[in-house]
C-alpha positions, 0 to 999 in steps of 0.5 A: 381340683377346680376349687383349688385353682379357683382359690389360687386365682382369687388369692393372686387377684386380691394380692395384685389389687392390694399391692400399691402401684408405683406412679410418677408424680409431678410436684409443682412449686409456684411462688413469687419469692424464694423458697426451700424445702424437701420433696420425695416419694415413699420416704426418699427425699431430696432438698430443693430450693428456688425462686418462682415456679419450678416442677419436679418428678418423683416415683413411688406410691406416696409423693410428698413435699414440705416447702417454706418461703424465705421471705415475709412477702409473697405467696407459695403454692405446692401442687401434686399431680398424677397423670395430669390429675391434681391430687393435692394442693396447698398454699400460704401467704404467711411470712416465712410460711410453710406448705406440707402436702402429700398424695397417693 
């Protein structure tokens, strides 16, 4: 009987540790020009656009952003944070450049 209980406890523990945890991510878009694109988590995306620096919050297990500059000049940087920790960052200065970034 004790062996069965131990096996059940171990199975539950393995399942719990293997299950992805939903997190709140902060996606920060920094730019000195206008931009547009999509952000989201776990395949649930929404369109965004703006000028300058803006931050968004998404919840899920995998956060992602694909943002494009609307101009030939300037820079674009996209960073993803979880609990204040920088997980991913990418930037471009290319004309109409695109940044694609994701994090778990």
